[in-house]
VOPAGU-2260 file (C-alpha; in pm, 1 decimal, decimal comma):
REM VOPAGU-2260
SITE   aa  ch    i         X         Y         Z
SITE  UNK   A    0    4278,8  -16149,6   -1641,4
SITE  UNK   A    1    4454,9  -16235,2   -1316,5
SITE  UNK   A    2    4777,8  -16053,3   -1240,6
SITE  UNK   A    3    5071,0  -16252,2   -1105,0
SITE  UNK   A    4    5340,6  -16111,8    -879,4
SITE  UNK   A    5    5655,5  -16317,1    -929,7
SITE  UNK   A    6    5896,1  -16295,1    -636,2
SITE  UNK   A    7    6263,7  -16388,7    -651,3
SITE  UNK   A    8    6542,5  -16331,7    -399,7
SITE  UNK   A    9    6891,3  -16358,0    -550,0
SITE  UNK   A   10    7226,0  -16398,4    -374,0
SITE  UNK   A   11    7565,0  -16453,2    -536,9
SITE  UNK   A   12    7419,1  -16621,7    -842,9
SITE  UNK   A   13    7582,2  -16432,0   -1128,3
SITE  UNK   A   14    7619,7  -16753,4   -1329,5
SITE  UNK   A   15    7251,1  -16846,0   -1322,1
SITE  UNK   A   16    7035,8  -16539,8   -1258,7
SITE  UNK   A   17    7014,4  -16414,4   -1618,1
SITE  UNK   A   18    6882,4  -16743,3   -1755,0
SITE  UNK   A   19    6646,3  -16774,9   -1461,4
SITE  UNK   A   20    6501,6  -16426,9   -1515,0
SITE  UNK   A   21    6469,6  -16486,2   -1889,7
SITE  UNK   A   22    6268,0  -16800,8   -1826,0
SITE  UNK   A   23    6008,9  -16580,0   -1655,3
SITE  UNK   A   24    6022,5  -16297,8   -1908,1
SITE  UNK   A   25    5957,4  -16556,2   -2181,5
SITE  UNK   A   26    5630,3  -16677,7   -2028,1
SITE  UNK   A   27    5335,3  -16709,2   -2265,1
SITE  UNK   A   28    5123,5  -16556,0   -1987,5
SITE  UNK   A   29    5220,3  -16190,0   -1991,3
SITE  UNK   A   30    5020,8  -16019,8   -1714,7
SITE  UNK   A   31    5274,3  -16021,3   -1434,7
SITE  UNK   A   32    5511,8  -15805,0   -1236,0
SITE  UNK   A   33    5852,1  -15945,6   -1149,0
SITE  UNK   A   34    5976,4  -15837,2    -806,6
SITE  UNK   A   35    6342,6  -15921,3    -752,0
SITE  UNK   A   36    6566,7  -15853,8    -454,2
SITE  UNK   A   37    6942,3  -15891,3    -443,1
SITE  UNK   A   38    7041,3  -15991,1     -91,4
SITE  UNK   A   39    7361,6  -15785,1     -79,2
SITE  UNK   A   40    7557,2  -16011,2    -315,5
SITE  UNK   A   41    7935,2  -15983,2    -336,8
SITE  UNK   A   42    7947,4  -16080,2    -706,2
SITE  UNK   A   43    7785,6  -15926,6   -1018,1
SITE  UNK   A   44    7431,2  -16046,0    -947,0
SITE  UNK   A   45    7299,3  -15696,5    -879,4
SITE  UNK   A   46    7455,2  -15550,1   -1194,8
SITE  UNK   A   47    7301,4  -15823,7   -1409,6
SITE  UNK   A   48    6954,8  -15759,3   -1265,8
SITE  UNK   A   49    6987,5  -15382,3   -1316,3
SITE  UNK   A   50    7086,1  -15434,7   -1678,1
SITE  UNK   A   51    6788,8  -15662,3   -1742,2
SITE  UNK   A   52    6551,6  -15422,4   -1568,5
SITE  UNK   A   53    6634,9  -15154,7   -1826,1
SITE  UNK   A   54    6505,2  -15381,9   -2102,7
SITE  UNK   A   55    6180,8  -15499,3   -1941,0
SITE  UNK   A   56    5950,7  -15277,9   -1734,2
SITE  UNK   A   57    5793,4  -15578,4   -1562,3
SITE  UNK   A   58    6110,5  -15616,8   -1353,9
SITE  UNK   A   59    6097,1  -15418,6   -1030,0
SITE  UNK   A   60    6428,1  -15432,5    -846,6
SITE  UNK   A   61    6460,6  -15399,4    -469,5
SITE  UNK   A   62    6825,7  -15444,9    -366,1
SITE  UNK   A   63    6885,7  -15508,5       3,6
SITE  UNK   A   64    7132,3  -15273,7     172,3
SITE  UNK   A   65    7245,6  -15562,6     391,7
SITE  UNK   A   66    7206,0  -15939,4     384,2
SITE  UNK   A   67    6859,9  -16027,3     517,1
SITE  UNK   A   68    6840,4  -16396,6     433,9
SITE  UNK   A   69    6589,7  -16565,8     207,1
SITE  UNK   A   70    6290,4  -16568,4     443,9
SITE  UNK   A   71    6290,5  -16194,9     517,4
SITE  UNK   A   72    6371,8  -16108,0     155,7
SITE  UNK   A   73    6068,1  -16300,3      31,9
SITE  UNK   A   74    5843,7  -16134,7     290,2
SITE  UNK   A   75    5973,1  -15795,7     181,7
SITE  UNK   A   76    5879,6  -15869,6    -179,4
SITE  UNK   A   77    5546,3  -16015,6     -74,2
SITE  UNK   A   78    5457,3  -15692,5     108,7
SITE  UNK   A   79    5529,2  -15494,3    -209,5
SITE  UNK   A   80    5330,9  -15721,1    -441,5
SITE  UNK   A   81    5005,0  -15621,2    -610,1
SITE  UNK   A   82    4900,6  -15931,0    -805,9
SITE  UNK   A   83    4605,8  -16161,1    -739,5
SITE  UNK   A   84    4850,7  -16450,2    -731,2
SITE  UNK   A   85    5205,3  -16491,7    -602,8
SITE  UNK   A   86    5444,7  -16704,1    -807,9
SITE  UNK   A   87    5784,1  -16816,3    -684,8
SITE  UNK   A   88    6100,7  -16849,1    -885,4
SITE  UNK   A   89    6448,3  -16925,7    -752,4
SITE  UNK   A   90    6744,5  -16748,1    -908,0
SITE  UNK   A   91    6923,7  -17067,7   -1006,0
SITE  UNK   A   92    6620,6  -17250,0   -1149,4
SITE  UNK   A   93    6424,2  -17229,7   -1475,2
SITE  UNK   A   94    6054,8  -17223,5   -1562,5
SITE  UNK   A   95    5913,7  -17363,1   -1884,5
SITE  UNK   A   96    5753,3  -17092,2   -2096,2
SITE  UNK   A   97    5394,6  -17216,5   -2051,4
SITE  UNK   A   98    5421,8  -17266,3   -1674,9
SITE  UNK   A   99    5200,2  -16974,4   -1570,7
SITE  UNK   A  100    4932,8  -17039,3   -1832,8
SITE  UNK   A  101    4899,9  -17405,1   -1740,0
SITE  UNK   A  102    4908,7  -17349,5   -1363,4
SITE  UNK   A  103    4641,0  -17080,7   -1366,0
SITE  UNK   A  104    4418,9  -17298,0   -1585,3
SITE  UNK   A  105    4471,8  -17589,1   -1343,4
SITE  UNK   A  106    4384,6  -17370,8   -1042,6
SITE  UNK   A  107    4067,5  -17247,2   -1213,7
SITE  UNK   A  108    3961,0  -17592,3   -1333,6
SITE  UNK   A  109    3977,5  -17749,5    -988,3
SITE  UNK   A  110    3881,5  -17436,8    -789,7
SITE  UNK   A  111    4211,5  -17436,2    -601,6
SITE  UNK   A  112    4390,3  -17179,5    -388,4
SITE  UNK   A  113    4722,4  -17268,3    -546,4
SITE  UNK   A  114    4938,5  -17537,1    -698,6
SITE  UNK   A  115    5293,4  -17648,1    -760,8
SITE  UNK   A  116    5427,8  -17859,2   -1045,6
SITE  UNK   A  117    5665,9  -18143,2   -1102,8
SITE  UNK   A  118    6027,4  -18058,4   -1174,7
SITE  UNK   A  119    6326,3  -18211,0   -1345,7
SITE  UNK   A  120    6687,9  -18182,1   -1238,9
SITE  UNK   A  121    6896,0  -17934,6   -1435,4
SITE  UNK   A  122    7194,4  -18166,6   -1403,1
SITE  UNK   A  123    7039,8  -18507,2   -1475,5
SITE  UNK   A  124    6700,7  -18430,0   -1631,0
SITE  UNK   A  125    6546,4  -18680,9   -1389,6
SITE  UNK   A  126    6211,8  -18609,9   -1223,8
SITE  UNK   A  127    6257,0  -18466,9    -872,9
SITE  UNK   A  128    6076,4  -18656,8    -594,8
SITE  UNK   A  129    5933,0  -18895,2    -854,3
SITE  UNK   A  130    5788,1  -19143,4    -605,3
SITE  UNK   A  131    5705,0  -18898,0    -329,6
SITE  UNK   A  132    5459,0  -18733,8    -567,3
SITE  UNK   A  133    5256,9  -19054,5    -595,1
SITE  UNK   A  134    5128,1  -19018,3    -238,1
SITE  UNK   A  135    4878,5  -18759,9    -102,1
SITE  UNK   A  136    5062,4  -18439,8       3,4
SITE  UNK   A  137    4876,5  -18434,8     337,2
SITE  UNK   A  138    5042,7  -18765,9     421,5
SITE  UNK   A  139    5389,3  -18692,3     284,6
SITE  UNK   A  140    5420,2  -18349,7     449,3
SITE  UNK   A  141    5430,4  -18513,9     792,2
SITE  UNK   A  142    5774,7  -18642,9     695,8
SITE  UNK   A  143    5901,5  -18433,1     402,0
SITE  UNK   A  144    5795,0  -18141,0     186,6
SITE  UNK   A  145    5632,4  -18288,0    -126,4
SITE  UNK   A  146    5600,8  -17948,4    -298,4
SITE  UNK   A  147    5860,1  -17790,1    -529,3
SITE  UNK   A  148    5858,9  -17446,0    -373,8
SITE  UNK   A  149    6003,7  -17263,1    -673,8
SITE  UNK   A  150    5705,3  -17375,8    -881,8
SITE  UNK   A  151    5443,6  -17243,7    -638,2
SITE  UNK   A  152    5155,9  -17021,5    -749,9
SITE  UNK   A  153    4922,0  -16921,7    -465,9
SITE  UNK   A  154    4650,6  -16664,2    -408,6
SITE  UNK   A  155    4814,5  -16351,0    -271,2
SITE  UNK   A  156    4542,0  -16293,1     -12,4
SITE  UNK   A  157    4601,1  -16636,1     138,1
SITE  UNK   A  158    4977,0  -16597,7     163,5
SITE  UNK   A  159    4937,2  -16259,3     329,5
SITE  UNK   A  160    4656,7  -16380,9     558,9
SITE  UNK   A  161    4883,8  -16643,8     717,0
SITE  UNK   A  162    5157,2  -16384,4     769,4
SITE  UNK   A  163    5377,3  -16484,3     477,3
SITE  UNK   A  164    5688,5  -16683,4     552,3
SITE  UNK   A  165    5763,5  -16754,9     918,5
SITE  UNK   A  166    6076,0  -16548,2     986,1
SITE  UNK   A  167    6182,7  -16776,4    1268,9
SITE  UNK   A  168    6268,6  -17028,6     998,0
SITE  UNK   A  169    6597,7  -16924,4     842,2
SITE  UNK   A  170    6592,4  -17250,1     644,8
SITE  UNK   A  171    6310,6  -17488,1     543,0
SITE  UNK   A  172    6084,3  -17183,0     524,5
SITE  UNK   A  173    5908,7  -17341,1     226,9
SITE  UNK   A  174    5833,9  -17658,8     425,3
SITE  UNK   A  175    5691,7  -17450,2     711,0
SITE  UNK   A  176    5480,2  -17245,8     470,4
SITE  UNK   A  177    5327,9  -17543,8     291,7
SITE  UNK   A  178    5267,2  -17723,4     621,8
SITE  UNK   A  179    5079,3  -17417,9     752,7
SITE  UNK   A  180    4875,6  -17392,1     432,6
SITE  UNK   A  181    4762,9  -17756,1     450,4
SITE  UNK   A  182    4688,0  -17728,4     822,3
SITE  UNK   A  183    4453,0  -17440,9     746,9
SITE  UNK   A  184    4285,0  -17662,3     485,5
SITE  UNK   A  185    4356,1  -17440,7     187,0
SITE  UNK   A  186    4329,8  -17627,5    -140,7
SITE  UNK   A  187    4672,9  -17674,9    -294,4
SITE  UNK   A  188    4758,1  -17956,6    -533,2
SITE  UNK   A  189    5061,3  -18077,9    -725,8
SITE  UNK   A  190    5010,1  -18048,8   -1100,1
SITE  UNK   A  191    5149,4  -18362,0   -1262,5
SITE  UNK   A  192    5335,6  -18176,0   -1535,2
SITE  UNK   A  193    5709,1  -18104,9   -1547,2
SITE  UNK   A  194    5707,2  -17724,9   -1574,9
SITE  UNK   A  195    6009,0  -17637,5   -1360,4
SITE  UNK   A  196    6380,8  -17715,8   -1387,9
SITE  UNK   A  197    6555,3  -17736,1   -1053,2
SITE  UNK   A  198    6923,7  -17676,8    -994,8
SITE  UNK   A  199    7036,9  -17956,9    -765,0
SITE  UNK   A  200    7400,9  -17858,7    -713,9
SITE  UNK   A  201    7560,6  -17585,8    -507,0
SITE  UNK   A  202    7225,6  -17458,2    -379,3
SITE  UNK   A  203    7083,5  -17385,1     -33,2
SITE  UNK   A  204    6963,3  -17741,6      17,1
SITE  UNK   A  205    7297,4  -17895,2     -71,9
SITE  UNK   A  206    7521,2  -17634,5      92,1
SITE  UNK   A  207    7333,5  -17612,8     423,3
SITE  UNK   A  208    7211,0  -17966,8     478,1
SITE  UNK   A  209    7247,3  -17961,7     857,1
SITE  UNK   A  210    7066,2  -17630,0     893,5
SITE  UNK   A  211    6791,1  -17744,9     658,7
SITE  UNK   A  212    6742,0  -18064,3     855,0
SITE  UNK   A  213    6727,1  -17884,3    1189,5
SITE  UNK   A  214    6454,1  -17645,4    1075,5
SITE  UNK   A  215    6270,6  -17925,9     892,3
SITE  UNK   A  216    6261,5  -18121,1    1217,0
SITE  UNK   A  217    6106,3  -17818,8    1384,3
SITE  UNK   A  218    5828,5  -17828,8    1124,8
SITE  UNK   A  219    5771,9  -18203,9    1169,8
SITE  UNK   A  220    5759,6  -18177,7    1549,6
SITE  UNK   A  221    5571,8  -17844,6    1555,7
SITE  UNK   A  222    5853,6  -17676,7    1748,6
SITE  UNK   A  223    5976,7  -17319,9    1748,2
SITE  UNK   A  224    6337,9  -17298,2    1624,1
């Protein structure tokens, strides 16, 4: 049975992190390790994670002694991972309990290197990127990221072989990653099932729109930030 390394970087998310972690701990697929970093939060995020770690040995906690940012935090967790597959989870989002089971079956069925899923909005329950998902990802990614990054499951060896997340990209690191993966012709598809619930308020994308757009433009134009 394949082992999954779930990686999550948390920062000042005391109101959401417990539910997010529980959505992973409740997975029907049980062979995973859950690597979590707290990026030097100023609220109770770290205390919540420590408390949950005591009740489930699959949680491995790596608090950062200073704020590193999301990109470096994810690379840190990636370097410490031991699973055959890497799964992402954001600390303000939720995964449906059969997400891992269904994604691994999908990857095996179509002989893929990885996949993402569809997602619904936590606030509105509407499908995220409903129409963007109707077009081939190789076409869409020239303009926008068609993949829900938090729902990603990818072979660990592939993620490490491309050097993980590009640390020049403080934002839009997921767009850069998926663009690199498709450029190298790895087989990644979007599973047309709603297995992820995405927080669409007060998150990185909404709070740092200008920064996100700048780094996204660097991906589109193949420029170094």
